[in-house]
C-alpha positions in Angstrom: 19.9 -14.3 -15.0 21.4 -15.9 -17.9 19.1 -17.6 -21.1 19.7 -19.5 -23.9 17.6 -18.1 -26.9 17.6 -21.2 -29.9 15.7 -19.5 -32.9 16.4 -19.0 -36.6 14.6 -15.5 -37.4 17.5 -13.2 -36.7 14.8 -10.3 -36.7 13.1 -12.1 -33.7 16.8 -12.7 -32.2 17.3 -9.0 -32.0 14.0 -8.0 -30.9 14.1 -10.4 -27.9 17.5 -9.7 -27.3 16.7 -6.1 -26.9 13.9 -6.5 -24.7 15.4 -8.9 -22.5 18.5 -6.9 -22.1 16.2 -4.4 -20.5 14.5 -6.6 -18.2 18.3 -7.4 -17.1 18.8 -10.7 -18.6 21.8 -12.1 -20.0 21.1 -13.7 -23.3 22.8 -15.9 -25.4 21.6 -17.0 -28.9 22.0 -19.2 -31.4 20.3 -20.2 -34.6 19.9 -23.9 -35.2 19.5 -26.9 -33.1 23.0 -28.4 -33.3 24.5 -25.1 -31.8 21.7 -25.3 -29.2 22.7 -28.4 -28.0 26.4 -27.5 -27.8 25.6 -24.0 -25.9 23.0 -25.6 -23.6 25.0 -28.4 -22.6 28.3 -26.8 -22.3 27.5 -23.3 -20.4 25.1 -22.9 -17.2 22.1 -21.0 -18.1 18.6 -20.4 -15.7 16.3 -21.1 -18.6 16.2 -21.8 -22.6 13.4 -20.2 -25.1 13.4 -22.7 -27.7 11.7 -22.5 -31.3 10.0 -25.6 -32.9 11.1 -25.5 -36.4 14.9 -25.3 -36.1 17.8 -26.2 -38.9 19.7 -29.4 -38.3 17.5 -30.5 -34.7 14.1 -29.4 -34.7 13.3 -28.1 -30.9 11.3 -31.0 -29.7 13.8 -33.5 -30.6 16.4 -30.9 -29.0 14.1 -30.8 -26.0 14.2 -34.6 -25.7 17.5 -34.7 -26.0 18.5 -32.1 -23.1 16.1 -34.2 -20.8 17.4 -37.3 -21.7 20.4 -35.8 -20.5 19.2 -34.8 -17.0 19.0 -31.0 -18.2 16.3 -30.1 -15.4 16.0 -25.5 -15.9 13.1 -24.5 -17.5 12.4 -25.1 -21.2 10.0 -22.9 -22.9 9.0 -23.1 -26.6 8.1 -20.9 -29.2 6.4 -21.3 -32.3 4.2 -20.4 -35.0 2.1 -23.6 -34.9 -1.4 -23.1 -32.9 -2.6 -26.7 -33.0 -3.3 -28.4 -29.7 -1.2 -31.4 -30.7 1.9 -29.4 -31.5 1.7 -28.0 -27.9 0.9 -31.5 -26.5 3.9 -33.0 -28.5 6.0 -30.0 -27.1 4.5 -30.4 -23.7 5.1 -34.5 -23.5 9.0 -33.9 -25.2 10.0 -32.4 -21.4 8.9 -28.2 -22.1 7.4 -26.2 -19.0 5.5 -24.0 -21.1 4.3 -23.4 -24.6 4.0 -19.5 -26.3 2.5 -19.2 -30.0 3.6 -16.4 -32.3 3.0 -14.1 -32.5 3.3 -13.0 -28.6 3.0 -10.3 -26.8 6.6 -9.5 -25.0 4.9 -8.8 -21.6 3.2 -12.6 -21.4 6.7 -13.8 -22.4 8.2 -11.9 -19.4 5.7 -13.0 -17.3 5.8 -16.8 -18.5 10.0 -16.6 -17.9 9.4 -14.9 -14.6 6.9 -17.8 -13.5 9.3 -20.7 -14.7 12.3 -18.8 -12.8 10.5 -18.5 -9.8 9.5 -22.3 -9.9 12.9 -23.1 -10.0 14.1 -21.0 -7.4 11.5 -22.2 -5.1 10.3 -18.4 -4.8 6.7 -18.5 -5.5 6.4 -15.0 -4.4 8.0 -11.7 -6.1 10.0 -9.7 -4.2 13.2 -10.7 -2.7 14.2 -9.2 0.7 17.7 -9.2 2.7 17.1 -7.2 5.8 16.1 -3.5 4.7 17.1 -4.5 1.2 14.6 -5.1 -1.5 14.6 -6.4 -4.9 11.3 -6.6 -7.1 12.1 -8.5 -10.5 8.6 -7.7 -12.2 9.4 -3.7 -12.2 13.2 -4.2 -11.7 12.9 -1.7 -8.7 15.5 -1.8 -5.8 15.1 -0.2 -2.3 16.8 0.0 0.7 14.7 1.6 3.9 12.2 2.5 1.0 15.0 4.7 -0.7 15.0 3.9 -4.5 18.7 3.2 -5.8 19.2 3.9 -9.5 21.1 0.9 -10.7 23.1 0.0 -14.0 22.1 -3.5 -15.1 25.2 -5.1 -14.5 24.7 -3.8 -10.8 21.0 -4.5 -10.7 22.0 -8.4 -11.8 24.7 -8.6 -9.7 22.5 -7.9 -6.7 19.6 -9.9 -8.0 22.5 -13.2 -7.8 23.4 -12.4 -4.4 19.6 -12.4 -3.3 18.6 -15.4 -5.1 21.6 -17.3 -3.8 22.1 -15.6 -0.3 23.9 -19.0 0.8 26.5 -19.1 -1.9 30.0 -17.5 -2.1 30.7 -16.6 -5.8 33.9 -16.0 -7.1 34.8 -13.8 -10.1 35.0 -16.3 -12.4 31.1 -17.7 -11.1 30.0 -14.1 -11.6 31.3 -14.1 -15.3 29.7 -17.0 -16.1 26.1 -16.3 -14.6 26.1 -12.6 -16.1 28.1 -12.0 -18.9 27.2 -13.8 -22.2 29.4 -16.4 -23.9 30.6 -13.7 -26.3 31.9 -11.3 -23.9 35.3 -11.7 -22.1 35.2 -9.1 -19.4 38.8 -8.9 -17.5 38.2 -9.6 -13.4 39.2 -6.1 -13.0 35.6 -5.2 -14.5 33.9 -7.4 -12.4 35.2 -5.7 -9.1 34.7 -2.0 -10.6 31.0 -3.2 -11.1 31.1 -4.7 -7.5 32.9 -1.5 -6.1 30.6 0.8 -7.7 27.5 -1.2 -6.2 28.5 -1.4 -2.7 29.0 2.6 -2.6 25.5 3.0 -3.9 24.2 0.7 -1.4 26.3 2.6 1.4 24.8 6.4 0.1 21.1 5.0 1.1 22.2 3.8 4.9 23.2 0.3 4.0 26.2 -1.2 5.9 29.9 -1.1 4.1 30.0 -4.7 3.9 26.5 -5.7 3.0 28.5 -7.3 0.1 31.0 -9.3 2.2 34.6 -10.2 0.8 35.5 -14.0 1.5 39.1 -13.7 1.3 40.3 -16.5 -1.3 36.6 -17.6 -2.4 34.7 -14.9 -3.5 31.4 -12.3 -2.2 28.1 -13.0 -0.7 25.7 -11.0 1.1 26.1 -10.5 4.9 23.5 -11.0 7.5 24.0 -8.4 10.1 22.7 -8.3 13.8 20.1 -6.3 13.3 18.6 -8.3 10.6 18.7 -11.1 12.8 15.3 -12.6 12.3 15.6 -11.9 8.2 16.8 -14.0 5.9 16.5 -13.8 2.2 13.2 -14.4 1.7 9.9 -13.2 -0.6 7.1 -11.1 -0.2 3.9 -11.1 -1.5 2.7 -7.8 -3.0 -0.7 -7.2 -2.6 -2.8 -8.6 -5.2 -5.6 -6.8 -5.0 -4.2 -3.3 -4.7 -4.8 -0.4 -7.0 -1.4 -1.0 -9.2 -2.9 -4.6 -9.5 -6.3 -3.4 -10.8 -3.8 -1.2 -13.2 -2.1 -4.4 -14.5 -5.2 -6.1 -15.0 -6.8 -3.6 -16.8 -4.2 -3.3 -19.1 -4.4 -6.7 -19.9 -8.1 -6.0 -20.9 -7.5 -3.1 -22.6 -4.9 -4.9 -25.0 -7.6 -8.1 -25.2 -10.1 -5.4 -26.1 -7.8 -3.8 -29.0 -7.4 -7.6 -30.5 -10.9 -8.2 -30.2 -12.4 -4.6 -31.1 -11.5 -5.4 -35.3 -14.0 -8.6 -34.9 -16.6 -6.7 -32.8 -16.9 -4.5 -35.8 -17.0 -7.5 -37.9 -20.0 -9.2 -36.1 -21.6 -5.7 -36.2 -21.5 -5.6 -39.8 -22.8 -9.0 -40.4 -25.6 -7.9 -38.3 -26.3 -4.8 -40.1 -26.4 -6.6 -43.2 -28.7 -9.1 -42.0 -31.0 -6.2 -41.0 -30.6 -4.8 -45.0 -31.5 -8.2 -46.5 -34.6 -8.6 -44.1 -36.0 -5.3 -45.2 -35.4 -6.1 -48.5 -36.9 -10.0 -48.0 -33.8 -11.5 -49.5 -32.3 -13.0 -46.0 -31.1 -16.1 -46.6 -31.0 -19.0 -44.1 -27.4 -19.3 -43.8 -26.8 -15.6 -43.7 -29.5 -15.4 -40.7 -27.3 -18.2 -39.3 -24.1 -16.3 -39.7 -25.9 -13.2 -38.0 -27.0 -15.1 -35.3 -23.7 -16.5 -34.3 -22.4 -12.9 -34.1 -24.7 -11.8 -31.9 -24.3 -14.9 -29.9 -20.3 -14.2 -29.4 -21.1 -10.7 -29.2 -23.5 -11.3 -26.1 -21.0 -13.2 -24.7 -18.0 -11.0 -24.9 -18.7 -7.8 -24.7 -19.8 -8.0 -20.6 -16.2 -9.4 -20.0 -15.0 -5.7 -21.5 -17.5 -4.1 -19.0 -20.0 -3.6 -22.1 -23.0 -4.8 -20.1 -25.5 -3.1 -21.9 -24.3 -4.1 -25.4 -24.3 -8.0 -24.0 -28.1 -7.8 -23.4 -28.9 -6.0 -26.7 -26.8 -8.7 -28.3 -28.6 -11.2 -26.6 -31.9 -10.0 -27.8 -30.7 -9.9 -31.2 -29.6 -13.3 -31.0 -33.2 -14.4 -29.8 -34.8 -12.2 -32.7 -33.0 -14.2 -35.2 -33.7 -17.8 -33.6 -37.5 -17.0 -35.1 -38.3 -18.3 -38.3 -38.5 -15.9 -41.5 -41.9 -14.5 -40.9 -41.5 -13.8 -37.3 -38.3 -12.1 -37.9 -40.2 -9.8 -40.6 -42.6 -8.8 -38.0 -39.9 -7.4 -35.9 -37.6 -5.8 -38.3 -38.3 -2.0 -36.8 -37.2 -3.9 -33.1 -34.2 -5.4 -34.8 -33.1 -2.3 -36.3 -33.7 -0.2 -32.6 -31.8 -3.0 -30.9 -29.0 -2.6 -33.4 -29.0 0.8 -33.7 -28.5 1.3 -29.7 -25.9 -1.5 -29.9 -23.9 0.5 -32.8 -24.2 3.4 -30.3 -22.8 1.0 -27.5 -19.8 0.4 -29.3 -18.9 3.6 -30.3 -17.8 3.9 -26.6 -14.7 2.0 -28.3 -12.2 2.9 -25.3 -13.2 0.7 -22.4 -11.4 2.9 -19.9 -14.7 3.6 -18.2 -16.4 0.4 -18.6 -13.8 -2.1 -17.0 -13.5 -0.3 -13.3 -17.0 -0.7 -12.6 -16.5 -4.2 -12.3 -13.1 -3.8 -10.2 -15.2 -2.2 -7.9 -18.3 -4.6 -7.9 -16.4 -7.7 -8.1 -13.1 -7.2 -6.0 -12.4 -9.6 -3.0 -14.6 -9.5 0.1 -13.4 -9.1 3.5 -15.9 -9.8 6.0 -14.5 -8.3 9.9 -16.4 -9.6 12.9 -15.7 -7.5 16.2 -17.7 -5.2 18.4 -14.9 -2.5 18.7 -16.9 -0.4 16.0 -13.6 2.4 16.0 -11.0 -0.4 15.0 -13.4 -2.2 12.6 -14.2 1.0 10.5 -10.4 1.8 10.6 -9.7 -1.7 9.2 -12.7 -1.2 6.7 -10.5 1.7 5.2 -7.2 0.4 4.8 -9.0 -2.7 3.2 -10.3 0.0 0.6 -6.9 1.6 0.1 -5.7 -1.7 -0.6 -8.9 -2.8 -3.5 -10.4 -4.9 -0.6 -13.9 -4.6 -0.4 -15.6 -5.4 3.3 -18.5 -6.2 5.3 -18.6 -5.7 9.0 -20.5 -8.0 11.5 -20.9 -6.7 14.7 -21.9 -10.1 16.2 -21.5 -13.6 15.5 -25.3 -14.0 14.6 -24.5 -11.1 11.7 -21.4 -13.0 10.5 -23.3 -16.1 10.2 -26.2 -14.9 7.8 -23.0 -13.4 5.7 -21.1 -16.6 5.7 -23.9 -19.0 5.5 -26.9 -17.5 3.6 -30.1 -18.5 3.5 -31.2 -19.9 0.4 -32.9 -16.5 -1.0 -29.6 -14.5 0.2 -27.2 -17.1 -1.8 -29.4 -16.8 -5.1 -29.2 -12.7 -5.1 -26.6 -12.1 -7.8 -25.8 -9.0 -5.6 -24.5 -11.5 -2.9 -20.9 -12.5 -2.5 -19.5 -14.9 -0.3 -16.4 -13.5 2.0 -13.2 -14.2 0.1 -11.4 -14.1 3.9 -12.5 -13.5 7.5 -10.9 -11.4 9.8 -12.0 -11.9 13.6 -11.1 -9.7 16.7 -10.7 -12.0 19.6 -10.6 -10.5 23.4 -9.0 -12.6 25.8 -8.9 -10.2 28.7 -11.4 -10.5 31.5 -14.1 -7.7 31.5 -16.5 -6.2 34.1 -18.8 -9.2 32.4 -16.4 -12.4 32.8 -19.3 -14.5 31.9 -20.8 -12.6 29.0 -17.0 -12.2 27.8 -16.2 -16.1 28.1 -19.6 -16.6 26.3 -18.5 -14.3 23.2 -15.1 -15.8 23.4 -16.4 -19.1 23.1 -19.0 -18.1 20.0 -16.0 -16.6 18.0 -14.0 -20.0 18.5 -16.7 -22.1 17.6 -17.1 -20.3 14.5 -13.6 -20.6 13.5 -13.8 -24.6 14.0 -17.1 -24.8 12.2 -15.4 -22.6 9.3 -12.6 -25.1 9.0 -15.2 -27.8 8.5 -17.4 -26.5 6.1 -15.0 -24.3 4.0 -11.1 -25.4 5.1 -9.9 -23.0 2.0 -11.5 -20.1 3.6 -8.7 -17.9 5.3 -9.6 -16.9 8.9 -7.5 -14.8 10.4 -7.0 -13.4 14.1 -6.6 -10.2 15.8 -6.1 -10.8 19.8 -5.7 -8.5 22.4 -3.4 -10.9 24.5 -0.4 -13.3 22.8 0.4 -16.6 24.9 1.0 -19.6 23.7 -2.0 -21.3 24.9 -3.9 -19.0 23.2 -2.3 -19.5 20.0 -2.5 -23.4 20.5 -6.5 -23.0 20.8 -6.9 -21.1 17.7 -4.6 -23.4 15.7 -6.5 -26.4 16.6 -9.5 -24.7 15.8 -8.2 -24.1 12.5 -7.0 -20.3 12.4 -4.8 -19.3 9.5 -3.1 -16.4 11.2 -2.8 -15.2 14.7 -2.5 -11.3 15.3 -1.3 -9.2 18.2 -2.9 -5.9 18.8 -1.4 -3.1 18.8 -1.6 -3.3 15.1 -1.6 -0.8 12.1 -4.7 -1.6 10.3 -2.3 -1.2 7.1 -0.2 -4.3 8.4 -3.4 -6.1 8.9 -3.9 -5.9 5.1 -0.8 -7.0 4.3 -1.5 -9.9 6.0 -5.1 -10.3 4.3 -3.5 -10.2 0.9 -1.1 -12.8 1.9 -3.9 -15.0 2.9 -5.8 -14.0 -0.4 -3.0 -15.2 -2.2 -2.3 -18.5 -0.6 -5.8 -19.4 -0.7 -5.8 -19.7 -4.3 -4.1 -22.8 -4.4 -3.1 -23.5 -8.2 -5.4 -25.8 -9.6 -5.6 -27.4 -13.1 -8.6 -25.9 -15.4 -9.3 -26.8 -18.5 -11.5 -24.6 -20.7 -13.1 -25.8 -24.4 -14.8 -22.9 -25.9 -15.0 -22.3 -30.0 -14.8 -18.5 -29.1 -10.8 -17.8 -29.7 -11.3 -14.5 -28.4 -12.4 -15.4 -25.3 -10.0 -17.8 -25.0 -7.2 -15.3 -25.6 -8.5 -12.9 -22.7 -8.9 -15.9 -20.1 -5.7 -16.5 -18.9 -5.5 -12.5 -17.9 -9.4 -12.5 -16.6 -8.1 -15.4 -14.2 -4.5 -14.6 -13.3 -4.9 -13.4 -10.2 -6.8 -16.8 -8.8 -3.4 -18.8 -10.0 -5.3 -21.4 -11.8 -3.2 -23.3 -14.4 -5.3 -22.9 -17.7 -5.0 -25.2 -20.4 -7.5 -23.6 -23.5 -8.8 -25.6 -26.4 -11.3 -24.2 -29.3 -11.8 -27.3 -31.0 -13.7 -30.1 -29.3 -12.5 -32.7 -32.1 -9.4 -32.4 -29.9 -11.1 -33.0 -26.3 -10.3 -36.2 -25.3 -6.6 -36.1 -26.4 -5.9 -32.7 -24.3 -8.1 -34.3 -21.5 -5.8 -37.0 -21.2 -2.6 -35.2 -21.2 -3.7 -32.4 -19.1 -5.5 -34.6 -16.6 -7.5 -31.1 -15.1 -9.3 -30.6 -11.8 -12.2 -29.0 -13.0 -13.5 -28.7 -16.6 -15.1 -25.4 -18.2 -17.4 -26.3 -21.7 -19.4 -24.2 -23.6 -22.7 -25.4 -24.6 -22.9 -25.0 -28.1 -19.9 -25.6 -30.8 -19.1 -27.1 -33.8 -18.7 -30.9 -34.5 -19.9 -31.8 -30.7 -21.6 -29.8 -28.2 -20.7 -29.3 -24.7 -23.4 -31.4 -23.6 -22.5 -34.4 -25.8 -18.9 -34.4 -24.3 -20.2 -34.3 -20.7 -22.4 -37.1 -21.4 -19.5 -38.7 -22.8 -17.4 -37.8 -19.4 -20.2 -39.2 -17.2 -19.7 -42.7 -18.7 -16.0 -42.9 -18.2 -15.2 -45.0 -14.8 -12.7 -42.4 -13.9 -13.6 -39.1 -15.6 -17.4 -39.3 -14.4 -16.1 -37.7 -11.3 -14.3 -34.4 -13.1 -16.5 -31.2 -12.1 -17.9 -30.1 -15.2 -18.8 -26.0 -15.2 -20.8 -24.9 -18.3 -20.2 -21.5 -19.6 -22.6 -20.2 -21.8 -24.5 -17.1 -23.5 -27.7 -19.4 -23.6 -29.2 -18.4 -20.4 -32.9 -20.2 -20.9 -34.5 -22.6 -18.5 -34.3 -25.5 -21.3 -30.9 -25.1 -21.8 -29.9 -24.8 -18.2 -32.1 -27.9 -17.3 -30.6 -30.0 -20.4 -27.1 -28.9 -19.1 -27.8 -30.4 -15.7 -29.7 -32.9 -16.6 -26.4 -34.3 -18.7 -24.0 -33.9 -15.4 -23.1 -30.7 -15.1 -22.2 -29.1 -11.6 -22.8 -25.8 -12.6 -23.5 -23.0 -14.8 -22.5 -19.7 -15.5 -24.0 -17.3 -17.8 -22.3 -14.9 -20.7 -20.8 -12.3 -19.9 -19.6 -13.5 -16.8 -17.1 -11.3 -14.2 -13.8 -13.0 -13.7 -14.7 -13.1 -9.8 -18.2 -14.8 -10.2 -16.2 -17.3 -12.6 -13.4 -18.0 -10.3 -15.5 -18.1 -7.0 -17.6 -20.9 -8.8 -14.5 -22.7 -9.8 -13.1 -22.5 -6.1 -16.3 -23.5 -4.5 -16.7 -26.6 -6.5 -13.0 -27.8 -6.0 -13.8 -26.8 -2.3 -16.5 -29.3 -2.5 -14.3 -32.2 -4.3 -12.0 -31.6 -1.2 -14.7 -31.9 1.5 -16.0 -35.2 -0.7 -12.7 -36.5 -0.9 -12.1 -36.1 2.8 -15.3 -37.8 4.1 -14.3 -40.5 2.1 -10.7 -41.1 3.5 
């Protein structure tokens, strides 16, 4: 992959070139907008990284110039400007994404991969050609599960062939794609890299001509007869395996490192308030400052697994809402709560905190079937993939879980299934009437799920595989039809695919004045594939709303300048935006606040602290209701 970097900061150029080279990117770097135009209009690139503030021609003007000239490949803006107006200007100028400095390189790399996948129509990460697999995220290449040790150029050659499997590449085309404009390799150098790559592939069992020479034209991948059913494709890595949890945990740990210092300052504010209170010198402004600190801690600590810390902070906030006389009477209780909170936050390493959330809030698979041995095997395979499971031996049990009674649905421990797996039997048994009745109940459930929860993936495992049976299942809304015998591990791979596909990318806008929360939101909600826009200043709300046109809005209740309730009131008076689903996210959990929120047009309310799965499920459920309403009006 070839990247054009337009940036005037020499130290950042060196850092990015070195870091991107380790990710097997080829980078051309220029230091002003005029050079950027010359390089971008002369050479072929897969992506442009563009600084906003540049000499000669600024980033916005250069971006507009590229788009006006028909340049359709991704442009990612890099800038130290954090204002939403600058982001909107950049996106309106034609940029595909926007990242503010200082940024984390892993986030930049992830955004680049996402943009490149869109261009290559590969929304899924692993590239496959027969038994050959290449994972761009880990830069690992394997053949029949054997890992290959490749140089950066060998890796880049193989990735080029896999991403463009129908192309024949000449030597000059390979040089243009894989070497920077400052490098001039001889044709013999390119052939030498190809020869070594072929040798390494052959050593692990690949055919000698996997990379085929097309005489007079160049090189391409060759499809062999034993791979006849396989073309270059992409597969889904299970989204919810232990490695996914590990990446999610690493993101939270990094966010905690950034938030930890702020939490210390907020704790110091509360401690100062306690001292002033004992001395009778706590001013109203300092009391309000301490209350806001407690409010922020109550809303954010639970995200990092500090559930008890969040509860303590909420109690402190409630005390600080009282008048001075009532405060003085609770000074000893205030100090006791503060000491407990201090001890809780002394566990600054969140290693022991967050994994509990993963175990409680991982995706839920509902397995429906009477074969207890097979369903238990499926449940064990699900656990190994980080997916929780519930087994329903009968349709009645399954219905009770999918369509719960109100008391069960309101229980915080209840989680609706994220995917349903049904074992079907088409084979006539010694009790054919009973068998047909059970089969009819299963098929009726599939049809009902299609109508009531169309985004819920329904997978079927059948003991027979005839066209008429597949057609019957497809007509009722089944997602995948699997045939026994099948290994539980294979079933879980399909379950992971279904989970990924069920999270259709939706635009979600989040408005909250807590910057630390907004920073961690993308990491928390990343597994669900939402396209997030975050905003911390309510004064810019309307401009950003109309620029983004979200499918759902998340609002905080308490913010400076305008409250979330006031913004919701404005939305409900607008002829178009009155239909936008609004979900409130707040640390205020009292009945009065919740009643006020719903009275002014809210669709849902989630209390801080929250866990990612709860918030994501609420968002998905609300969007599903919108789709159902839209379908009913057609």
